CHARMM internal coordinates of N, CA and C (Angstrom, degrees):
IC EDIT
DIST 1 N 1 CA 1.4820
DIST 1 CA 1 C 1.5274
ANGL 1 N 1 CA 1 C 106.80
DIST 1 C 2 N 1.3176
ANGL 1 CA 1 C 2 N 120.84
DIHE 1 N 1 CA 1 C 2 N 128.67
DIST 2 N 2 CA 1.4907
ANGL 1 C 2 N 2 CA 121.29
DIHE 1 CA 1 C 2 N 2 CA 176.99
DIST 2 CA 2 C 1.5023
ANGL 2 N 2 CA 2 C 109.54
DIHE 1 C 2 N 2 CA 2 C -105.83
DIST 2 C 3 N 1.3006
ANGL 2 CA 2 C 3 N 119.22
DIHE 2 N 2 CA 2 C 3 N 137.26
DIST 3 N 3 CA 1.4239
ANGL 2 C 3 N 3 CA 124.32
DIHE 2 CA 2 C 3 N 3 CA 173.94
DIST 3 CA 3 C 1.5188
ANGL 3 N 3 CA 3 C 111.04
DIHE 2 C 3 N 3 CA 3 C -113.73
DIST 3 C 4 N 1.3237
ANGL 3 CA 3 C 4 N 117.08
DIHE 3 N 3 CA 3 C 4 N 135.95
DIST 4 N 4 CA 1.4082
ANGL 3 C 4 N 4 CA 123.50
DIHE 3 CA 3 C 4 N 4 CA 175.95
DIST 4 CA 4 C 1.5307
ANGL 4 N 4 CA 4 C 110.20
DIHE 3 C 4 N 4 CA 4 C -82.05
DIST 4 C 5 N 1.3071
ANGL 4 CA 4 C 5 N 118.80
DIHE 4 N 4 CA 4 C 5 N 135.60
DIST 5 N 5 CA 1.4776
ANGL 4 C 5 N 5 CA 121.35
DIHE 4 CA 4 C 5 N 5 CA 179.10
DIST 5 CA 5 C 1.5553
ANGL 5 N 5 CA 5 C 108.62
DIHE 4 C 5 N 5 CA 5 C -68.41
DIST 5 C 6 N 1.3348
ANGL 5 CA 5 C 6 N 111.69
DIHE 5 N 5 CA 5 C 6 N 138.64
DIST 6 N 6 CA 1.4770
ANGL 5 C 6 N 6 CA 118.06
DIHE 5 CA 5 C 6 N 6 CA -179.97
DIST 6 CA 6 C 1.5515
ANGL 6 N 6 CA 6 C 106.68
DIHE 5 C 6 N 6 CA 6 C -152.85
DIST 6 C 7 N 1.3190
ANGL 6 CA 6 C 7 N 116.44
DIHE 6 N 6 CA 6 C 7 N 171.87
DIST 7 N 7 CA 1.4582
ANGL 6 C 7 N 7 CA 124.04
DIHE 6 CA 6 C 7 N 7 CA 176.44
DIST 7 CA 7 C 1.5186
ANGL 7 N 7 CA 7 C 109.40
DIHE 6 C 7 N 7 CA 7 C -108.20
DIST 7 C 8 N 1.3007
ANGL 7 CA 7 C 8 N 112.90
DIHE 7 N 7 CA 7 C 8 N 134.38
DIST 8 N 8 CA 1.5108
ANGL 7 C 8 N 8 CA 120.40
DIHE 7 CA 7 C 8 N 8 CA 177.60
DIST 8 CA 8 C 1.4387
ANGL 8 N 8 CA 8 C 108.60
DIHE 7 C 8 N 8 CA 8 C -125.61
DIST 8 C 9 N 1.3175
ANGL 8 CA 8 C 9 N 120.13
DIHE 8 N 8 CA 8 C 9 N 150.35
DIST 9 N 9 CA 1.4209
ANGL 8 C 9 N 9 CA 123.12
DIHE 8 CA 8 C 9 N 9 CA 176.85
DIST 9 CA 9 C 1.5391
ANGL 9 N 9 CA 9 C 108.07
DIHE 8 C 9 N 9 CA 9 C -128.32
DIST 9 C 10 N 1.3565
ANGL 9 CA 9 C 10 N 118.84
DIHE 9 N 9 CA 9 C 10 N 155.49
DIST 10 N 10 CA 1.3586
ANGL 9 C 10 N 10 CA 122.71
DIHE 9 CA 9 C 10 N 10 CA 173.56
DIST 10 CA 10 C 1.5263
ANGL 10 N 10 CA 10 C 108.06
DIHE 9 C 10 N 10 CA 10 C -138.64
DIST 10 C 11 N 1.3065
ANGL 10 CA 10 C 11 N 116.37
DIHE 10 N 10 CA 10 C 11 N 150.74
DIST 11 N 11 CA 1.4961
ANGL 10 C 11 N 11 CA 119.87
DIHE 10 CA 10 C 11 N 11 CA -177.90
DIST 11 CA 11 C 1.5456
ANGL 11 N 11 CA 11 C 103.03
DIHE 10 C 11 N 11 CA 11 C -100.29
DIST 11 C 12 N 1.2947
ANGL 11 CA 11 C 12 N 111.45
DIHE 11 N 11 CA 11 C 12 N 132.05
DIST 12 N 12 CA 1.5111
ANGL 11 C 12 N 12 CA 120.92
DIHE 11 CA 11 C 12 N 12 CA -179.91
DIST 12 CA 12 C 1.5740
ANGL 12 N 12 CA 12 C 110.88
DIHE 11 C 12 N 12 CA 12 C -120.60
DIST 12 C 13 N 1.2620
ANGL 12 CA 12 C 13 N 115.10
DIHE 12 N 12 CA 12 C 13 N 113.72
DIST 13 N 13 CA 1.4727
ANGL 12 C 13 N 13 CA 119.18
DIHE 12 CA 12 C 13 N 13 CA -177.44
DIST 13 CA 13 C 1.5449
ANGL 13 N 13 CA 13 C 108.94
DIHE 12 C 13 N 13 CA 13 C -105.72
DIST 13 C 14 N 1.3507
ANGL 13 CA 13 C 14 N 116.56
DIHE 13 N 13 CA 13 C 14 N 106.75
DIST 14 N 14 CA 1.4040
ANGL 13 C 14 N 14 CA 121.60
DIHE 13 CA 13 C 14 N 14 CA -175.60
DIST 14 CA 14 C 1.5361
ANGL 14 N 14 CA 14 C 112.74
DIHE 13 C 14 N 14 CA 14 C -99.85
DIST 14 C 15 N 1.4082
ANGL 14 CA 14 C 15 N 117.93
DIHE 14 N 14 CA 14 C 15 N 12.98
DIST 15 N 15 CA 1.4138
ANGL 14 C 15 N 15 CA 121.34
DIHE 14 CA 14 C 15 N 15 CA -176.04
DIST 15 CA 15 C 1.4486
ANGL 15 N 15 CA 15 C 114.79
DIHE 14 C 15 N 15 CA 15 C -58.30
DIST 15 C 16 N 1.3084
ANGL 15 CA 15 C 16 N 122.01
DIHE 15 N 15 CA 15 C 16 N -28.89
DIST 16 N 16 CA 1.4570
ANGL 15 C 16 N 16 CA 123.80
DIHE 15 CA 15 C 16 N 16 CA 179.55
DIST 16 CA 16 C 1.5061
ANGL 16 N 16 CA 16 C 113.92
DIHE 15 C 16 N 16 CA 16 C -98.16
DIST 16 C 17 N 1.3208
ANGL 16 CA 16 C 17 N 116.36
DIHE 16 N 16 CA 16 C 17 N 9.10
DIST 17 N 17 CA 1.5519
ANGL 16 C 17 N 17 CA 120.35
DIHE 16 CA 16 C 17 N 17 CA 179.10
DIST 17 CA 17 C 1.5066
ANGL 17 N 17 CA 17 C 109.17
DIHE 16 C 17 N 17 CA 17 C -100.33
DIST 17 C 18 N 1.2811
ANGL 17 CA 17 C 18 N 115.23
DIHE 17 N 17 CA 17 C 18 N 156.68
DIST 18 N 18 CA 1.4727
ANGL 17 C 18 N 18 CA 121.61
DIHE 17 CA 17 C 18 N 18 CA 177.69
DIST 18 CA 18 C 1.4865
ANGL 18 N 18 CA 18 C 108.02
DIHE 17 C 18 N 18 CA 18 C -90.13
DIST 18 C 19 N 1.3401
ANGL 18 CA 18 C 19 N 116.71
DIHE 18 N 18 CA 18 C 19 N 158.91
DIST 19 N 19 CA 1.3703
ANGL 18 C 19 N 19 CA 121.81
DIHE 18 CA 18 C 19 N 19 CA 168.34
DIST 19 CA 19 C 1.5321
ANGL 19 N 19 CA 19 C 113.79
DIHE 18 C 19 N 19 CA 19 C -53.96
DIST 19 C 20 N 1.2851
ANGL 19 CA 19 C 20 N 121.16
DIHE 19 N 19 CA 19 C 20 N 147.40
DIST 20 N 20 CA 1.4652
ANGL 19 C 20 N 20 CA 122.40
DIHE 19 CA 19 C 20 N 20 CA 177.47
DIST 20 CA 20 C 1.5038
ANGL 20 N 20 CA 20 C 110.95
DIHE 19 C 20 N 20 CA 20 C 149.14
DIST 20 C 21 N 1.3513
ANGL 20 CA 20 C 21 N 113.63
DIHE 20 N 20 CA 20 C 21 N -170.13
DIST 21 N 21 CA 1.4406
ANGL 20 C 21 N 21 CA 123.84
DIHE 20 CA 20 C 21 N 21 CA -174.26
DIST 21 CA 21 C 1.5094
ANGL 21 N 21 CA 21 C 108.57
DIHE 20 C 21 N 21 CA 21 C -105.90
DIST 21 C 22 N 1.3030
ANGL 21 CA 21 C 22 N 121.43
DIHE 21 N 21 CA 21 C 22 N 122.69
DIST 22 N 22 CA 1.4199
ANGL 21 C 22 N 22 CA 127.99
DIHE 21 CA 21 C 22 N 22 CA -178.60
DIST 22 CA 22 C 1.5622
ANGL 22 N 22 CA 22 C 109.93
DIHE 21 C 22 N 22 CA 22 C -122.90
DIST 22 C 23 N 1.2708
ANGL 22 CA 22 C 23 N 113.24
DIHE 22 N 22 CA 22 C 23 N 149.11
DIST 23 N 23 CA 1.4854
ANGL 22 C 23 N 23 CA 121.64
DIHE 22 CA 22 C 23 N 23 CA 174.41
DIST 23 CA 23 C 1.4763
ANGL 23 N 23 CA 23 C 109.21
DIHE 22 C 23 N 23 CA 23 C -109.28
DIST 23 C 24 N 1.3837
ANGL 23 CA 23 C 24 N 117.80
DIHE 23 N 23 CA 23 C 24 N 134.63
DIST 24 N 24 CA 1.4247
ANGL 23 C 24 N 24 CA 121.25
DIHE 23 CA 23 C 24 N 24 CA 173.74
DIST 24 CA 24 C 1.4829
ANGL 24 N 24 CA 24 C 112.00
DIHE 23 C 24 N 24 CA 24 C -125.30
DIST 24 C 25 N 1.3634
ANGL 24 CA 24 C 25 N 116.76
DIHE 24 N 24 CA 24 C 25 N 156.48
DIST 25 N 25 CA 1.4488
ANGL 24 C 25 N 25 CA 119.38
DIHE 24 CA 24 C 25 N 25 CA 179.93
DIST 25 CA 25 C 1.5421
ANGL 25 N 25 CA 25 C 108.24
DIHE 24 C 25 N 25 CA 25 C -126.41
DIST 25 C 26 N 1.3229
ANGL 25 CA 25 C 26 N 110.95
DIHE 25 N 25 CA 25 C 26 N 135.54
DIST 26 N 26 CA 1.4677
ANGL 25 C 26 N 26 CA 119.51
DIHE 25 CA 25 C 26 N 26 CA 177.46
DIST 26 CA 26 C 1.5626
ANGL 26 N 26 CA 26 C 107.40
DIHE 25 C 26 N 26 CA 26 C -112.90
DIST 26 C 27 N 1.3149
ANGL 26 CA 26 C 27 N 119.17
DIHE 26 N 26 CA 26 C 27 N 128.77
DIST 27 N 27 CA 1.4659
ANGL 26 C 27 N 27 CA 120.94
DIHE 26 CA 26 C 27 N 27 CA 179.38
DIST 27 CA 27 C 1.4893
ANGL 27 N 27 CA 27 C 107.59
DIHE 26 C 27 N 27 CA 27 C -135.87
DIST 27 C 28 N 1.4166
ANGL 27 CA 27 C 28 N 112.27
DIHE 27 N 27 CA 27 C 28 N 136.90
DIST 28 N 28 CA 1.4469
ANGL 27 C 28 N 28 CA 120.76
DIHE 27 CA 27 C 28 N 28 CA -179.01
DIST 28 CA 28 C 1.5402
ANGL 28 N 28 CA 28 C 106.66
DIHE 27 C 28 N 28 CA 28 C -151.43
DIST 28 C 29 N 1.3263
ANGL 28 CA 28 C 29 N 117.81
DIHE 28 N 28 CA 28 C 29 N 109.09
DIST 29 N 29 CA 1.4388
ANGL 28 C 29 N 29 CA 119.29
DIHE 28 CA 28 C 29 N 29 CA -177.35
DIST 29 CA 29 C 1.5085
ANGL 29 N 29 CA 29 C 108.41
DIHE 28 C 29 N 29 CA 29 C 64.85
DIST 29 C 30 N 1.2917
ANGL 29 CA 29 C 30 N 113.87
DIHE 29 N 29 CA 29 C 30 N -126.97
DIST 30 N 30 CA 1.4974
ANGL 29 C 30 N 30 CA 122.47
DIHE 29 CA 29 C 30 N 30 CA -179.63
DIST 30 CA 30 C 1.5547
ANGL 30 N 30 CA 30 C 112.95
DIHE 29 C 30 N 30 CA 30 C -86.62
DIST 30 C 31 N 1.2909
ANGL 30 CA 30 C 31 N 114.57
DIHE 30 N 30 CA 30 C 31 N -8.87
DIST 31 N 31 CA 1.4991
ANGL 30 C 31 N 31 CA 119.16
DIHE 30 CA 30 C 31 N 31 CA -178.45
DIST 31 CA 31 C 1.4966
ANGL 31 N 31 CA 31 C 112.18
DIHE 30 C 31 N 31 CA 31 C -86.48
DIST 31 C 32 N 1.3005
ANGL 31 CA 31 C 32 N 121.75
DIHE 31 N 31 CA 31 C 32 N 134.26
DIST 32 N 32 CA 1.4367
ANGL 31 C 32 N 32 CA 127.15
DIHE 31 CA 31 C 32 N 32 CA 175.57
DIST 32 CA 32 C 1.5626
ANGL 32 N 32 CA 32 C 106.22
DIHE 31 C 32 N 32 CA 32 C -140.89
DIST 32 C 33 N 1.3339
ANGL 32 CA 32 C 33 N 114.32
DIHE 32 N 32 CA 32 C 33 N 130.68
DIST 33 N 33 CA 1.4656
ANGL 32 C 33 N 33 CA 119.59
DIHE 32 CA 32 C 33 N 33 CA 174.23
DIST 33 CA 33 C 1.5348
ANGL 33 N 33 CA 33 C 109.97
DIHE 32 C 33 N 33 CA 33 C -133.18
DIST 33 C 34 N 1.2581
ANGL 33 CA 33 C 34 N 115.95
DIHE 33 N 33 CA 33 C 34 N 140.27
DIST 34 N 34 CA 1.5224
ANGL 33 C 34 N 34 CA 125.89
DIHE 33 CA 33 C 34 N 34 CA 176.30
DIST 34 CA 34 C 1.4855
ANGL 34 N 34 CA 34 C 109.05
DIHE 33 C 34 N 34 CA 34 C -115.75
DIST 34 C 35 N 1.2902
ANGL 34 CA 34 C 35 N 117.05
DIHE 34 N 34 CA 34 C 35 N 121.94
DIST 35 N 35 CA 1.4264
ANGL 34 C 35 N 35 CA 121.68
DIHE 34 CA 34 C 35 N 35 CA -179.37
DIST 35 CA 35 C 1.4797
ANGL 35 N 35 CA 35 C 112.59
DIHE 34 C 35 N 35 CA 35 C -127.63
DIST 35 C 36 N 1.4187
ANGL 35 CA 35 C 36 N 118.75
DIHE 35 N 35 CA 35 C 36 N 160.25
DIST 36 N 36 CA 1.3891
ANGL 35 C 36 N 36 CA 122.30
DIHE 35 CA 35 C 36 N 36 CA 176.80
DIST 36 CA 36 C 1.4534
ANGL 36 N 36 CA 36 C 114.23
DIHE 35 C 36 N 36 CA 36 C -103.39
DIST 36 C 37 N 1.3920
ANGL 36 CA 36 C 37 N 118.77
DIHE 36 N 36 CA 36 C 37 N 139.10
DIST 37 N 37 CA 1.4688
ANGL 36 C 37 N 37 CA 120.16
DIHE 36 CA 36 C 37 N 37 CA -179.42
DIST 37 CA 37 C 1.5763
ANGL 37 N 37 CA 37 C 107.19
DIHE 36 C 37 N 37 CA 37 C -129.27
DIST 37 C 38 N 1.3115
ANGL 37 CA 37 C 38 N 114.68
DIHE 37 N 37 CA 37 C 38 N 135.40
DIST 38 N 38 CA 1.3714
ANGL 37 C 38 N 38 CA 123.35
DIHE 37 CA 37 C 38 N 38 CA 173.95
DIST 38 CA 38 C 1.4865
ANGL 38 N 38 CA 38 C 111.91
DIHE 37 C 38 N 38 CA 38 C -100.25
DIST 38 C 39 N 1.3352
ANGL 38 CA 38 C 39 N 118.04
DIHE 38 N 38 CA 38 C 39 N 119.03
DIST 39 N 39 CA 1.4474
ANGL 38 C 39 N 39 CA 123.07
DIHE 38 CA 38 C 39 N 39 CA -177.83
DIST 39 CA 39 C 1.5062
ANGL 39 N 39 CA 39 C 106.72
DIHE 38 C 39 N 39 CA 39 C -101.11
DIST 39 C 40 N 1.3877
ANGL 39 CA 39 C 40 N 117.04
DIHE 39 N 39 CA 39 C 40 N 119.40
DIST 40 N 40 CA 1.4038
ANGL 39 C 40 N 40 CA 124.23
DIHE 39 CA 39 C 40 N 40 CA 174.14
DIST 40 CA 40 C 1.5233
ANGL 40 N 40 CA 40 C 109.60
DIHE 39 C 40 N 40 CA 40 C -124.82
DIST 40 C 41 N 1.2566
ANGL 40 CA 40 C 41 N 120.36
DIHE 40 N 40 CA 40 C 41 N 124.22
DIST 41 N 41 CA 1.4469
ANGL 40 C 41 N 41 CA 120.90
DIHE 40 CA 40 C 41 N 41 CA 179.76
DIST 41 CA 41 C 1.4441
ANGL 41 N 41 CA 41 C 110.31
DIHE 40 C 41 N 41 CA 41 C -104.10
END
COOR INIT
IC SEED 1 N 1 CA 1 C
IC BUILD
């Protein structure tokens, strides 16, 4: 299966979250990435 490259966006509302370090995962097909995010309000 072939996928064409494209740009996607997502809205992230952190208003109910505390300051801190969070990890998030992005998965698409066979691709998976885990990244670290620092939330400072």
